[in-house]
C-alpha positions in Angstrom: 2.4 53.8 -74.9 -0.6 51.9 -75.4 -2.3 52.2 -79.1 -5.8 50.9 -79.7 -6.5 50.4 -83.5 -10.2 50.1 -84.3 -11.2 48.9 -87.8 -14.5 48.1 -89.6 -15.4 44.6 -89.6 -14.0 43.9 -93.0 -10.6 42.5 -94.1 -10.1 45.4 -96.6 -10.4 48.1 -93.9 -8.2 46.0 -91.1 -5.4 45.0 -93.7 -4.3 48.7 -94.5 -3.6 49.3 -91.0 -1.4 46.3 -90.2 1.7 48.0 -91.6 1.4 51.1 -89.1 0.5 49.0 -86.4 3.4 46.9 -86.6 5.5 50.0 -87.0 4.4 51.1 -83.6 4.9 47.8 -82.2 8.4 47.5 -83.5 9.0 51.2 -82.0 8.3 49.3 -78.7 4.7 50.3 -77.9 1.8 48.2 -77.1 -0.8 47.6 -79.9 -4.1 46.0 -79.6 -6.4 45.8 -82.9 -10.0 45.7 -82.1 -12.6 44.5 -84.6 -14.9 41.9 -85.4 -16.4 39.6 -88.3 -14.1 38.6 -90.9 -11.7 41.1 -89.8 -10.5 39.2 -86.7 -8.4 37.2 -89.1 -5.9 39.9 -89.3 -4.5 38.0 -86.1 -2.7 36.1 -88.8 -0.4 39.1 -89.1 1.0 38.4 -85.4 -1.0 41.4 -84.1 -3.1 40.8 -80.9 -6.8 41.3 -81.9 -9.8 41.7 -79.5 -13.3 40.8 -81.2 -15.5 43.5 -80.0 -18.7 42.0 -81.3 -18.6 38.1 -81.5 -22.2 37.9 -82.8 -21.5 40.2 -85.7 -23.0 39.1 -88.9 -22.2 41.1 -92.1 -25.1 39.5 -94.1 -27.4 40.2 -91.1 -26.4 43.8 -91.0 -27.1 44.3 -94.8 -30.3 42.7 -94.5 -31.3 44.7 -91.8 -30.4 47.9 -93.5 -32.7 46.6 -96.7 -35.6 46.3 -94.5 -35.2 49.8 -93.4 -34.2 51.4 -96.3 -35.1 49.4 -99.2 -34.6 52.0 -102.0 -31.2 53.1 -100.5 -30.1 49.1 -100.4 -31.0 48.7 -104.0 -29.0 51.8 -105.0 -25.9 50.3 -103.0 -26.3 46.9 -104.8 -26.1 48.7 -108.0 -23.2 50.9 -107.1 -25.2 54.3 -107.3 -25.9 55.2 -103.7 -22.7 57.2 -103.3 -21.5 57.9 -99.9 -25.0 57.5 -98.5 -25.1 53.8 -98.3 -21.6 53.4 -97.0 -22.7 55.9 -94.1 -25.9 54.3 -93.4 -24.8 50.6 -93.2 -21.5 51.2 -91.2 -23.4 53.8 -88.9 -25.6 51.2 -88.0 -22.8 48.7 -87.5 -20.6 50.8 -85.6 -23.7 51.0 -83.0 -23.5 47.3 -82.7 -19.7 47.2 -82.2 -19.9 50.3 -79.6 -20.3 48.4 -76.4 -17.6 46.0 -77.1 -15.1 48.6 -78.3 -15.9 50.7 -75.0 -15.3 47.5 -72.7 -12.0 47.1 -74.5 -11.2 50.5 -74.2 -12.0 50.7 -70.5 -10.0 47.7 -69.7 -7.1 48.4 -71.7 -6.9 52.2 -71.2 -5.0 53.2 -74.3 -3.3 56.5 -74.6 -3.9 56.9 -78.3 -6.9 55.5 -80.6 -6.3 55.3 -84.4 -9.6 54.0 -86.2 -10.4 53.6 -89.7 -12.8 55.9 -91.6 -15.6 53.4 -91.3 -14.9 52.8 -87.6 -15.9 56.2 -85.7 -16.6 54.0 -83.0 -12.9 54.4 -82.1 -13.3 58.0 -81.7 -16.0 57.3 -79.1 -13.6 55.2 -77.2 -11.0 57.9 -77.2 -13.7 60.5 -76.0 -14.4 58.4 -73.2 -10.8 57.8 -72.4 -9.9 61.5 -72.8 -7.1 60.5 -75.5 -6.2 61.7 -79.1 -8.0 59.8 -81.7 -6.5 59.6 -85.2 -8.4 58.9 -88.5 -6.8 56.6 -91.2 -8.3 57.0 -94.4 -8.0 54.0 -96.8 -10.8 55.0 -98.9 -11.3 57.0 -102.3 -14.2 58.8 -100.7 -13.5 61.6 -98.1 -13.0 59.2 -95.1 -13.3 62.5 -92.6 -16.6 63.3 -94.1 -17.9 59.7 -94.3 -16.6 59.1 -90.3 -18.3 62.3 -89.3 -21.5 61.6 -91.1 -21.5 58.2 -89.5 -21.3 59.0 -86.2 -24.7 60.3 -86.2 -25.7 56.9 -85.7 -23.7 56.7 -82.5 -26.0 59.2 -80.5 -27.5 56.2 -78.5 -24.1 54.4 -78.0 -22.6 57.9 -76.7 -25.8 58.2 -74.2 -25.3 54.5 -73.0 -21.6 55.2 -72.3 -21.8 58.8 -70.7 -20.1 60.2 -73.8 -21.2 63.7 -75.1 -19.8 63.0 -78.6 -17.1 61.1 -80.4 -13.8 62.8 -80.2 -12.8 64.9 -83.6 -9.6 63.5 -85.3 -6.4 65.3 -83.8 -4.9 64.1 -87.3 -6.2 62.4 -90.4 -3.8 60.0 -92.1 -4.4 59.9 -96.0 -3.6 56.8 -98.3 -5.2 57.6 -101.7 -3.1 59.4 -104.1 -3.9 63.2 -104.6 -3.7 63.0 -108.0 -6.9 60.9 -108.1 -8.7 62.2 -105.2 -7.3 65.9 -104.8 -5.3 67.6 -102.2 -7.3 66.7 -98.9 -6.0 68.0 -95.6 -4.1 65.6 -93.6 -1.2 63.6 -93.2 -0.2 61.7 -96.3 1.3 58.1 -95.7 2.7 55.4 -98.1 0.2 52.5 -98.7 2.1 49.5 -98.0 0.2 46.4 -99.1 -0.6 43.7 -96.4 -2.4 40.6 -97.7 -0.8 37.5 -96.0 2.0 35.3 -96.5 2.7 32.5 -98.3 5.2 29.6 -99.1 6.5 30.7 -102.5 5.2 28.9 -105.2 7.9 27.8 -108.0 6.1 29.3 -110.9 6.1 32.7 -109.2 9.9 32.8 -109.5 10.1 32.4 -113.3 9.5 35.1 -115.7 6.1 34.6 -117.4 6.4 33.7 -121.1 3.4 35.9 -122.0 1.9 39.0 -120.5 0.4 37.8 -117.3 -3.4 39.0 -116.2 -4.3 38.5 -112.7 -8.0 38.0 -112.1 -9.2 38.3 -108.5 -12.0 39.4 -106.1 -11.6 42.2 -103.7 -10.3 39.9 -100.9 -9.8 36.4 -99.7 -13.5 35.9 -98.7 -14.8 36.9 -102.0 -15.5 34.9 -105.1 -17.4 35.7 -108.4 -18.2 32.9 -110.6 -19.6 35.2 -113.2 -16.5 37.3 -113.4 -14.3 34.3 -113.9 -16.4 32.8 -116.3 -16.8 36.1 -118.4 -12.7 36.1 -118.3 -12.6 32.3 -119.3 -14.9 33.0 -122.5 -12.4 35.8 -123.4 -9.1 34.0 -122.4 -8.4 31.5 -125.5 -8.6 34.8 -127.9 -5.9 36.7 -126.0 -2.3 36.0 -126.3 -1.6 36.1 -122.4 -1.4 34.3 -119.3 -4.4 34.4 -116.9 -4.1 33.7 -113.4 -7.4 33.3 -111.7 -7.2 33.8 -107.8 -9.5 31.5 -105.9 -12.3 31.1 -108.6 -15.3 28.9 -108.2 -13.9 25.6 -109.1 -17.1 24.3 -110.4 -16.9 26.2 -113.6 -17.6 23.4 -116.0 -15.4 22.6 -119.2 -11.5 22.1 -118.9 -9.7 25.3 -118.6 -8.1 27.0 -121.6 -4.4 26.1 -121.7 -3.4 29.7 -120.9 -5.3 29.9 -117.5 -4.0 29.0 -114.3 -5.8 28.7 -111.1 -4.3 29.3 -107.8 -5.7 29.4 -104.2 -5.3 32.7 -102.4 -2.0 34.1 -103.2 -0.8 37.4 -101.6 -1.0 40.0 -104.2 2.0 41.8 -103.1 3.7 38.4 -104.4 1.7 38.2 -107.6 1.3 41.5 -109.1 4.9 42.5 -109.5 5.1 39.6 -112.2 1.8 40.9 -113.9 0.7 43.3 -116.7 -2.6 43.7 -115.8 -5.1 42.8 -113.1 -9.1 42.4 -113.3 -11.1 43.1 -110.0 -14.2 44.7 -108.7 -12.8 47.9 -107.4 -12.5 47.6 -103.7 -10.2 50.4 -102.3 -7.5 48.2 -100.9 -7.4 46.3 -104.4 -7.1 49.6 -106.3 -4.4 50.8 -104.0 -2.5 47.5 -104.4 -2.4 47.7 -108.0 -1.7 51.3 -108.1 1.5 50.8 -105.7 2.7 48.1 -108.1 2.2 50.1 -110.9 0.0 47.6 -112.7 -2.9 48.7 -115.0 -6.3 47.6 -113.9 -9.8 46.6 -115.4 -12.5 47.3 -112.9 -15.8 45.6 -112.9 -17.5 47.2 -110.3 -20.3 45.9 -108.1 -21.9 47.0 -105.1 -21.0 50.0 -102.7 -18.2 52.4 -103.2 -16.7 50.3 -105.9 -18.5 52.1 -108.9 -17.1 55.5 -107.5 -13.5 54.1 -107.3 -13.8 52.7 -110.9 -14.5 56.0 -112.2 -11.3 57.6 -110.4 -9.2 54.7 -112.1 -10.8 55.5 -115.4 -10.4 59.3 -115.1 -6.8 59.0 -113.9 -6.1 56.6 -116.9 -4.4 54.1 -114.8 -6.9 51.5 -115.7 -10.3 50.5 -117.8 -13.9 50.2 -116.5 -16.3 47.4 -117.9 -19.2 45.2 -116.9 -18.9 41.5 -117.0 -20.8 41.1 -120.0 -18.5 43.5 -121.8 -15.2 41.5 -121.1 -14.1 41.0 -124.4 -10.8 39.9 -126.0 -10.3 43.3 -127.2 -10.9 44.9 -124.0 -8.3 42.6 -122.2 -5.9 43.2 -124.9 -6.2 46.9 -124.3 -5.7 46.2 -120.7 -1.9 45.0 -121.4 -1.3 46.3 -124.6 -2.0 50.1 -124.1 1.2 52.2 -123.3 -0.8 55.1 -121.9 -2.3 52.8 -119.1 1.2 51.5 -118.1 2.6 55.3 -118.1 -0.2 56.3 -116.1 0.2 53.5 -113.6 3.8 54.0 -113.3 3.3 57.8 -112.4 0.8 57.0 -109.6 3.2 54.3 -108.4 5.7 56.8 -108.2 3.5 59.4 -106.4 2.6 56.5 -103.7 6.3 55.4 -103.0 7.0 59.1 -102.6 4.8 59.6 -99.6 5.9 59.3 -96.1 6.6 56.0 -94.7 4.5 54.4 -91.8 7.7 54.8 -89.8 7.5 58.6 -90.5 4.0 58.7 -89.6 4.7 56.6 -86.3 7.1 59.4 -85.3 4.3 61.9 -85.8 2.0 60.1 -83.7 4.4 59.7 -80.8 4.7 63.4 -80.8 0.9 64.1 -81.1 0.4 61.6 -78.0 2.9 63.8 -76.1 1.3 67.0 -77.2 -1.9 67.0 -79.3 -2.2 71.0 -79.8 1.3 71.4 -81.1 1.8 68.1 -83.1 -1.5 68.3 -85.1 
């Protein structure tokens, strides 16, 4: 069977689908991942990747939205736009991806299309090919709602390609824990982090002498000097080891003795050694910390990250703060409050108890054979 996996042009949306794509491939099926922008780097996972918009530029897409919707863009930057900002930005992005996605679909002729919540263009391809579409939702918003709303921006693309409307999902795969987002209809699937590989560094094999706090942006393409500097100011006053992942190396004075700077290190290798993690609140980052049972300090920035931060705080698995409020006291709470560790352990158990990508692959194969019976 040929399976086309379509993702938004962001690594944080491509990476969560890698384990499922590899499970399908290991089961003997042909898999092609279609995306654009920075997400084409997912080819490093060994999956074949089609670049469906070679000229795509995320910064340009954001500038275009700012010009068309200045008030909404300002709300997005402060994290107060809610799902409207995500829907508007990615609705327009999907229109830009549509022609390339349709061309790949026509040439490759998939028998099943899987798309992430911010890539409803995959549903357009499924409708054109007359095959089932499956939505994989790695977000903390309701991805089904996001995807449906974003299809409103695909009307011109549907017209260009003689498709009445994008295909509704035959199934929705949910990754977020119900204890944080509620019971949403669909198939649960265990979140399996994928964030690349590495040659193991020797220090990672040694137990840390003090509680380890990892400080990281949401994915390998991000850096945030302001966040790193805020942690550096507090670090000398905290009895912990700090690991700063890919900081701005022009940070000025010598680093405190309890701070280690590293290049991009897969978090699936780093977080099991940590007692806490500081990050911006991207969905993949939140899920990765949850699956390792590590308490989080979320310093949210633009987009959906303020929403994600609120869920982290409400569930009790972490703290929320602004850069200016990153104090020694807050960092000591991160690694010292037993309630945070206990709640993080509960959600870890919840996530690891969900059906595996292998289990979901079995359901996908049944769905492809008989969409009516399997859904």
